[in-house]
N, CA, C and O atoms as a DFTB+ gen file, in Angstrom:
300 C
 N C O
     1  1     104.885     115.429     117.849
     2  2     104.534     114.196     117.169
     3  2     103.641     114.478     115.960
     4  3     103.917     113.990     114.864
     5  1     102.589     115.250     116.146
     6  2     101.680     115.525     115.035
     7  2     102.402     116.293     113.935
     8  3     102.102     116.121     112.754
     9  1     103.360     117.144     114.323
    10  2     104.120     117.895     113.322
    11  2     104.870     116.966     112.376
    12  3     105.098     117.311     111.216
    13  1     105.256     115.789     112.865
    14  2     106.015     114.857     112.027
    15  2     105.186     114.333     110.861
    16  3     105.743     113.796     109.903
    17  1     103.857     114.480     110.925
    18  2     103.004     114.016     109.827
    19  2     103.129     114.896     108.587
    20  3     102.657     114.523     107.513
    21  1     103.758     116.060     108.727
    22  2     103.928     116.928     107.559
    23  2     104.925     116.341     106.562
    24  3     104.920     116.715     105.389
    25  1     105.772     115.434     107.014
    26  2     106.745     114.772     106.149
    27  2     106.360     113.306     105.975
    28  3     106.420     112.530     106.929
    29  1     105.976     112.932     104.788
    30  2     105.665     111.544     104.430
    31  2     104.655     110.875     105.378
    32  3     105.001     109.883     106.019
    33  1     103.443     111.376     105.486
    34  2     102.460     110.760     106.387
    35  2     102.094     109.334     105.985
    36  3     101.617     108.560     106.815
    37  1     102.311     108.985     104.729
    38  2     101.970     107.627     104.279
    39  2     102.942     106.579     104.818
    40  3     102.731     105.383     104.615
    41  1     104.002     107.010     105.501
    42  2     104.936     106.067     106.122
    43  2     104.292     105.353     107.305
    44  3     104.751     104.289     107.719
    45  1     103.233     105.938     107.845
    46  2     102.558     105.376     109.022
    47  2     101.687     104.193     108.613
    48  3     101.188     104.126     107.490
    49  1     101.518     103.281     109.533
    50  2     100.767     102.061     109.240
    51  2      99.275     102.333     109.119
    52  3      98.760     103.323     109.639
    53  1      98.595     101.429     108.421
    54  2      97.139     101.500     108.355
    55  2      96.583     101.188     109.739
    56  3      97.086     100.312     110.442
    57  1      95.548     101.912     110.114
    58  2      94.922     101.711     111.422
    59  2      93.980     100.512     111.375
    60  3      93.555     100.086     110.302
    61  1      93.660      99.976     112.550
    62  2      92.697      98.871     112.637
    63  2      91.358      99.287     112.043
    64  3      90.630      98.451     111.507
    65  1      91.029     100.564     112.132
    66  2      89.757     101.090     111.640
    67  2      89.672     101.142     110.122
    68  3      88.593     101.385     109.581
    69  1      90.763     100.924     109.431
    70  2      90.799     101.063     107.980
    71  2      89.744     100.208     107.277
    72  3      89.209     100.623     106.249
    73  1      89.437      99.041     107.802
    74  2      88.461      98.140     107.179
    75  2      87.029      98.645     107.285
    76  3      86.157      98.182     106.551
    77  1      86.775      99.585     108.183
    78  2      85.413     100.067     108.426
    79  2      85.058     101.326     107.634
    80  3      83.904     101.754     107.658
    81  1      86.013     101.923     106.939
    82  2      85.791     103.191     106.252
    83  2      86.225     103.109     104.793
    84  3      87.078     102.297     104.433
    85  1      85.633     103.953     103.965
    86  2      85.972     103.956     102.541
    87  2      87.301     104.668     102.280
    88  3      88.003     104.321     101.330
    89  1      87.659     105.651     103.101
    90  2      88.936     106.343     102.957
    91  2      90.023     105.562     103.690
    92  3      89.741     104.808     104.621
    93  1      91.252     105.749     103.264
    94  2      92.382     105.104     103.924
    95  2      92.602     105.769     105.284
    96  3      92.766     106.986     105.363
    97  1      92.604     104.975     106.346
    98  2      92.783     105.475     107.702
    99  2      94.131     104.974     108.218
   100  3      94.407     103.774     108.202
   101  1      94.957     105.900     108.669
   102  2      96.298     105.557     109.150
   103  2      96.442     105.940     110.615
   104  3      95.594     106.635     111.176
   105  1      97.527     105.478     111.225
   106  2      97.767     105.793     112.628
   107  2      99.244     105.992     112.882
   108  3     100.097     105.452     112.178
   109  1      99.526     106.776     113.902
   110  2     100.881     106.910     114.415
   111  2     100.768     106.776     115.929
   112  3      99.838     107.308     116.536
   113  1     101.699     106.076     116.529
   114  2     101.665     105.838     117.969
   115  2     102.466     106.909     118.690
   116  3     103.515     107.352     118.221
   117  1     101.944     107.315     119.851
   118  2     102.596     108.341     120.660
   119  2     102.607     107.885     122.115
   120  3     101.590     107.420     122.629
   121  1     103.735     108.014     122.771
   122  2     103.854     107.635     124.172
   123  2     104.512     106.282     124.309
   124  3     105.054     105.728     123.352
   125  1     104.451     105.759     125.534
   126  2     105.021     104.439     125.797
   127  2     104.358     103.826     127.015
   128  3     103.799     104.519     127.865
   129  1     104.436     102.515     127.072
   130  2     103.857     101.791     128.199
   131  2     102.353     101.976     128.299
   132  3     101.636     101.866     127.304
   133  1     101.884     102.257     129.501
   134  2     100.446     102.453     129.721
   135  2      99.945     103.777     129.169
   136  3      98.736     103.980     129.056
   137  1     100.840     104.665     128.829
   138  2     100.470     105.973     128.288
   139  2     100.643     106.021     126.776
   140  3     101.135     107.011     126.234
   141  1     100.239     104.954     126.097
   142  2     100.374     104.867     124.647
   143  2      99.069     105.296     123.984
   144  3      97.996     104.798     124.325
   145  1      99.169     106.214     123.046
   146  2      98.004     106.726     122.324
   147  2      98.180     106.502     120.832
   148  3      99.300     106.471     120.322
   149  1      97.055     106.344     120.138
   150  2      97.053     106.226     118.686
   151  2      96.472     107.507     118.106
   152  3      95.351     107.888     118.440
   153  1      97.217     108.164     117.251
   154  2      96.718     109.329     116.527
   155  2      96.197     108.797     115.200
   156  3      96.966     108.329     114.360
   157  1      94.885     108.873     115.022
   158  2      94.223     108.307     113.847
   159  2      93.975     109.440     112.860
   160  3      93.413     110.473     113.224
   161  1      94.394     109.247     111.612
   162  2      94.290     110.327     110.634
   163  2      94.053     109.785     109.237
   164  3      94.195     108.590     108.978
   165  1      93.690     110.687     108.350
   166  2      93.556     110.362     106.937
   167  2      94.330     111.406     106.141
   168  3      94.589     112.505     106.631
   169  1      94.693     111.060     104.928
   170  2      95.442     111.966     104.058
   171  2      94.515     112.410     102.936
   172  3      94.004     111.584     102.180
   173  1      94.301     113.715     102.831
   174  2      93.471     114.283     101.772
   175  2      94.403     114.765     100.673
   176  3      95.124     115.747     100.848
   177  1      94.388     114.079      99.549
   178  2      95.303     114.396      98.451
   179  2      94.850     115.660      97.737
   180  3      93.680     115.805      97.381
   181  1      95.788     116.563      97.538
   182  2      95.531     117.782      96.789
   183  2      96.375     117.802      95.535
   184  3      97.203     116.917      95.320
   185  1      96.166     118.814      94.704
   186  2      96.936     118.898      93.463
   187  2      98.402     119.205      93.745
   188  3      99.293     118.602      93.149
   189  1      98.647     120.140      94.651
   190  2     100.028     120.514      94.955
   191  2     100.467     120.022      96.330
   192  3     101.601     119.580      96.513
   193  1      99.557     120.106      97.289
   194  2      99.888     119.750      98.669
   195  2      98.814     118.830      99.226
   196  3      97.622     119.089      99.065
   197  1      99.233     117.765      99.874
   198  2      98.289     116.888     100.566
   199  2      98.067     117.423     101.977
   200  3      98.952     118.048     102.561
   201  1      96.886     117.174     102.511
   202  2      96.530     117.628     103.849
   203  2      96.281     116.420     104.736
   204  3      95.624     115.463     104.326
   205  1      96.805     116.466     105.945
   206  2      96.550     115.420     106.930
   207  2      95.432     115.910     107.832
   208  3      95.519     116.994     108.408
   209  1      94.386     115.110     107.953
   210  2      93.273     115.445     108.853
   211  2      93.283     114.442     110.000
   212  3      93.076     113.245     109.798
   213  1      93.529     114.951     111.214
   214  2      93.502     114.101     112.404
   215  2      92.047     113.859     112.758
   216  3      91.285     114.801     112.976
   217  1      91.666     112.589     112.812
   218  2      90.286     112.214     113.086
   219  2      90.034     112.001     114.570
   220  3      88.970     112.346     115.083
   221  1      91.014     111.432     115.257
   222  2      90.811     111.115     116.668
   223  2      92.147     110.789     117.311
   224  3      93.061     110.301     116.646
   225  1      92.258     111.056     118.593
   226  2      93.398     110.599     119.390
   227  2      92.815     109.701     120.465
   228  3      92.022     110.143     121.297
   229  1      93.213     108.443     120.442
   230  2      92.617     107.445     121.341
   231  2      93.701     106.718     122.124
   232  3      94.808     106.504     121.631
   233  1      93.361     106.345     123.348
   234  2      94.268     105.507     124.128
   235  2      94.374     104.165     123.404
   236  3      93.383     103.675     122.863
   237  1      95.534     103.585     123.389
   238  2      95.760     102.343     122.638
   239  2      94.880     101.195     123.124
   240  3      94.610     100.268     122.360
   241  1      94.429     101.235     124.372
   242  2      93.598     100.155     124.910
   243  2      92.122     100.319     124.562
   244  3      91.332      99.404     124.795
   245  1      91.736     101.474     124.006
   246  2      90.330     101.689     123.676
   247  2      89.892     100.829     122.506
   248  3      90.700     100.405     121.679
   249  1      88.594     100.583     122.461
   250  2      87.993      99.776     121.402
   251  2      88.190     100.452     120.042
   252  3      88.259     101.677     119.947
   253  1      88.280      99.639     119.007
   254  2      88.434     100.131     117.643
   255  2      87.198     100.913     117.218
   256  3      86.075     100.475     117.464
   257  1      87.395     102.066     116.580
   258  2      86.269     102.852     116.060
   259  2      85.523     102.042     115.012
   260  3      86.149     101.399     114.169
   261  1      84.197     102.064     115.052
   262  2      83.391     101.357     114.069
   263  2      83.101      99.917     114.423
   264  3      82.306      99.263     113.748
   265  1      83.726      99.413     115.462
   266  2      83.549      98.027     115.873
   267  2      82.368      97.927     116.843
   268  3      82.156      98.820     117.663
   269  1      81.611      96.848     116.744
   270  2      80.487      96.627     117.657
   271  2      81.017      96.394     119.072
   272  3      82.087      95.810     119.240
   273  1      80.278      96.846     120.094
   274  2      80.722      96.635     121.480
   275  2      80.885      95.153     121.793
   276  3      80.151      94.307     121.283
   277  1      81.855      94.860     122.635
   278  2      82.137      93.480     123.037
   279  2      81.181      93.079     124.150
   280  3      81.261      93.616     125.254
   281  1      80.271      92.134     123.874
   282  2      79.270      91.707     124.847
   283  2      79.832      90.755     125.896
   284  3      79.145      90.448     126.870
   285  1      81.051      90.285     125.724
   286  2      81.615      89.333     126.676
   287  2      82.009      89.996     127.990
   288  3      82.259      89.304     128.978
   289  1      82.070      91.327     128.017
   290  2      82.461      92.047     129.223
   291  2      81.246      92.680     129.893
   292  3      81.266      93.873     130.197
   293  1      80.208      91.917     130.125
   294  2      79.013      92.439     130.770
   295  2      79.215      92.492     132.270
   296  3      79.977      91.706     132.833
   297  1      78.525      93.427     132.918
   298  2      78.674      93.582     134.371
   299  2      77.515      92.982     135.103
   300  3      77.474      93.021     136.333
């Protein structure tokens, strides 16, 4: 899956975290059902070759990076 980012990484959608960071943050989904993960990455533009930097791999149900904790789920 990560190897597929070597070809046209900008085809992937913007991640939910994109609003919290100055750089463009993208995601690609991996897995299915309850085993769905988001590979969160950014594209570092170079003169000849762009580089994809994977920032995090998170379960799809996890809270968005940069978002304040949800206080409604107190124990």
